[in-house]
C-alpha positions as CSV (number, residue, x, y, z in Angstrom):
1,X,-16.2,-18.1,8.9
2,X,-12.9,-16.3,9.8
3,X,-9.3,-17.7,8.8
4,X,-7.1,-19.8,10.9
5,X,-3.6,-18.3,11.9
6,X,-2.2,-21.0,9.5
7,X,-4.5,-19.6,6.4
8,X,-3.3,-16.1,7.2
9,X,0.3,-16.7,7.6
10,X,-0.1,-18.7,4.3
11,X,-1.5,-15.5,2.7
12,X,1.3,-13.1,3.9
13,X,3.9,-15.5,2.5
14,X,2.0,-16.1,-1.1
15,X,1.9,-12.3,-1.7
16,X,5.2,-11.7,-0.1
17,X,6.6,-14.0,-3.0
18,X,4.5,-12.6,-5.7
19,X,5.6,-8.9,-4.8
20,X,9.2,-10.4,-4.8
21,X,9.0,-11.7,-8.2
22,X,7.5,-8.5,-9.4
23,X,10.2,-6.5,-7.9
24,X,8.2,-4.4,-5.8
25,X,9.8,-5.6,-2.5
26,X,13.3,-6.9,-1.8
27,X,15.4,-8.5,1.3
28,X,15.6,-4.6,2.9
29,X,12.6,-2.8,1.7
30,X,8.8,-3.5,1.7
31,X,6.5,-5.3,4.2
32,X,3.2,-6.9,4.1
33,X,0.5,-7.6,6.8
34,X,-2.8,-8.9,7.7
35,X,-5.0,-7.9,10.7
36,X,-7.1,-10.4,12.4
37,X,-9.7,-8.1,13.8
38,X,-11.2,-10.7,15.8
39,X,-8.2,-11.8,17.9
40,X,-6.4,-8.3,17.6
41,X,-3.5,-9.7,16.3
42,X,-1.2,-8.3,13.4
43,X,0.6,-10.9,11.0
44,X,3.5,-9.1,9.2
45,X,6.8,-10.0,7.3
46,X,9.9,-10.0,9.2
47,X,12.9,-7.5,9.0
48,X,15.7,-7.9,6.7
49,X,14.6,-11.1,5.2
50,X,14.3,-11.6,1.3
51,X,10.5,-12.1,0.7
52,X,11.4,-15.0,-1.9
53,X,12.6,-17.2,1.0
54,X,9.8,-16.3,3.5
55,X,7.8,-19.2,5.1
56,X,4.9,-19.4,7.5
57,X,7.2,-19.9,10.6
58,X,9.0,-16.7,9.9
59,X,6.0,-14.5,9.8
60,X,5.7,-12.1,12.9
61,X,2.8,-12.1,15.1
62,X,2.2,-8.9,17.1
63,X,-0.2,-8.5,20.0
64,X,0.0,-4.8,20.3
65,X,3.4,-4.2,20.6
66,X,4.6,-7.3,21.7
67,X,5.9,-10.2,19.5
68,X,4.0,-13.2,20.3
69,X,4.8,-15.4,17.3
70,X,7.3,-16.2,14.5
71,X,10.9,-17.3,14.4
72,X,12.1,-13.9,13.0
73,X,11.8,-10.5,14.5
74,X,9.0,-8.3,13.0
75,X,9.3,-5.6,10.4
76,X,10.8,-2.2,11.8
77,X,7.7,-0.6,10.1
78,X,5.1,-2.5,12.2
79,X,4.0,0.7,13.7
80,X,3.0,2.0,10.1
81,X,0.9,-0.8,9.4
82,X,-0.8,-0.5,13.0
83,X,-1.5,3.0,12.7
84,X,-2.9,2.8,9.0
85,X,-5.3,-0.2,10.1
86,X,-6.4,1.7,13.2
87,X,-7.3,4.3,10.9
88,X,-9.0,2.2,8.3
89,X,-11.6,-0.3,10.2
90,X,-12.8,-1.5,6.6
91,X,-9.4,-2.6,6.0
92,X,-7.6,-5.7,7.0
93,X,-4.4,-5.7,4.9
94,X,-1.4,-3.3,4.4
95,X,1.4,-3.2,1.7
96,X,4.3,-1.0,2.3
97,X,6.8,-1.1,-0.6
98,X,9.2,1.7,-2.5
99,X,7.8,0.7,-6.1
100,X,9.9,2.9,-8.3
101,X,7.7,5.1,-10.3
102,X,5.5,6.0,-7.4
103,X,8.3,6.5,-5.0
104,X,10.1,9.0,-7.4
105,X,7.2,11.2,-6.3
106,X,7.7,10.3,-2.6
107,X,11.3,11.3,-3.0
108,X,10.2,14.6,-4.2
109,X,7.7,15.0,-1.4
110,X,4.8,15.2,-4.4
111,X,1.6,13.9,-4.6
112,X,0.1,12.5,-7.7
113,X,-3.1,13.7,-9.3
114,X,-3.0,12.8,-13.0
115,X,-6.3,12.8,-15.4
116,X,-5.0,10.7,-18.2
117,X,-5.6,7.4,-16.9
118,X,-9.0,5.6,-16.8
119,X,-7.3,3.1,-14.4
120,X,-5.8,5.6,-12.2
121,X,-9.2,7.8,-12.0
122,X,-11.3,4.6,-10.9
123,X,-8.7,3.8,-8.5
124,X,-7.8,7.0,-6.7
125,X,-9.0,10.6,-6.3
126,X,-5.3,11.8,-6.4
127,X,-2.6,10.0,-4.1
128,X,-1.4,12.5,-1.3
129,X,2.3,12.7,0.1
130,X,2.8,13.3,3.9
131,X,5.8,14.8,5.4
132,X,9.0,13.1,6.1
133,X,9.3,10.8,9.3
134,X,12.0,8.8,10.7
135,X,11.5,4.9,9.1
136,X,10.9,2.5,11.9
137,X,9.6,5.4,14.2
138,X,6.2,6.7,15.1
139,X,7.1,9.7,13.3
140,X,6.6,8.0,9.9
141,X,3.0,8.1,10.4
142,X,2.6,11.8,10.9
143,X,-0.2,12.8,8.8
144,X,-1.1,9.2,7.9
145,X,-4.3,9.0,9.9
146,X,-5.9,12.0,8.1
147,X,-4.5,11.1,4.6
148,X,-5.7,7.4,4.5
149,X,-9.1,8.0,5.6
150,X,-10.0,9.0,1.9
151,X,-7.1,7.4,0.2
152,X,-6.1,3.6,-0.4
153,X,-2.6,4.9,-1.3
154,X,-0.6,7.3,0.5
155,X,3.1,8.4,-0.2
156,X,5.7,8.7,2.5
157,X,7.9,11.7,1.9
158,X,11.5,10.6,1.1
159,X,10.5,6.8,1.7
160,X,8.1,4.7,-0.2
161,X,4.3,4.3,-0.4
162,X,1.6,2.5,2.0
163,X,-1.5,0.8,0.6
164,X,-4.5,-0.3,2.7
165,X,-7.4,-2.7,1.6
166,X,-9.7,-5.4,2.5
167,X,-7.5,-8.2,1.8
168,X,-3.6,-8.6,0.6
169,X,-4.9,-9.7,-3.0
170,X,-6.6,-6.2,-3.3
171,X,-3.9,-4.3,-1.9
172,X,-1.4,-5.8,-4.2
173,X,-3.5,-5.5,-7.4
174,X,-4.0,-1.7,-6.6
175,X,-0.3,-1.2,-6.2
176,X,0.6,-3.1,-9.1
177,X,-2.0,-1.2,-11.3
178,X,-1.0,2.1,-10.2
179,X,2.7,1.4,-10.6
180,X,2.1,0.4,-14.5
181,X,0.1,3.5,-15.0
182,X,2.7,5.8,-13.4
183,X,5.4,4.0,-15.6
184,X,3.5,4.5,-18.6
185,X,3.4,8.3,-17.6
186,X,6.8,8.6,-17.1
187,X,7.4,6.8,-20.5
188,X,5.3,9.5,-22.2
189,X,6.7,12.5,-20.2
190,X,10.3,11.5,-20.6
191,X,10.0,11.7,-24.2
192,X,8.9,15.2,-24.0
193,X,5.1,14.4,-24.8
194,X,2.2,15.5,-22.8
195,X,-0.5,12.9,-21.8
196,X,-4.0,13.8,-23.0
197,X,-6.4,14.7,-20.2
198,X,-9.7,12.6,-20.1
199,X,-12.7,14.9,-20.7
200,X,-13.9,16.2,-17.2
201,X,-17.4,15.0,-17.8
202,X,-16.2,11.4,-18.6
203,X,-13.8,11.3,-15.5
204,X,-17.0,12.6,-13.2
205,X,-19.2,9.7,-14.8
206,X,-16.5,7.1,-13.9
207,X,-16.0,8.0,-10.5
208,X,-20.0,8.5,-10.0
209,X,-20.3,4.8,-11.6
210,X,-17.6,3.8,-8.9
211,X,-19.4,5.5,-5.9
212,X,-22.9,4.4,-7.3
213,X,-24.2,7.8,-7.2
214,X,-25.5,10.1,-9.9
215,X,-22.8,12.6,-11.5
216,X,-23.3,16.3,-10.3
217,X,-25.1,18.5,-12.9
């Protein structure tokens, strides 16, 4: 059974509050959305509103490029969500934020590919960074369609990150876990240490187990 508009708005509000509590979004940065694929409506957080103060009436409802619901204007980044979800029909939720340790790479225009973390290796086959595009404009999605086909998190140069998932619980969990890994990686490297690589055979086995396939010989 599909979720009602009330249930979808309630979910957007819940995870907006959680992400605010964790310091991963704030009043000016970050937005969350859910796409109801049956109706085609996109439910997204409003612009310039502290996520901790959101209620269901404030959630913007988009029918294509037209806002058809919500007491506050939709996020300026709704095009980012729209393109990400059009590119990933297996996903229904988007989390865009400026999580510090991942966004540090985005500020440098660099993708992330580390082999010292089992969590990172299970969740990601590297995280790419797409070129700079002006926030709030369609240019911010340049390169996103291709990059997000095979990656659940994509870095946006000089800006932040976008994560797609089947639902907001999974999107938030992936971002939280990945950000935690990058924080630990930073703590190790800032002290002049070099994180140990996990043996290649072990990494390949983990990835094969995730895919449900046999590792290559």
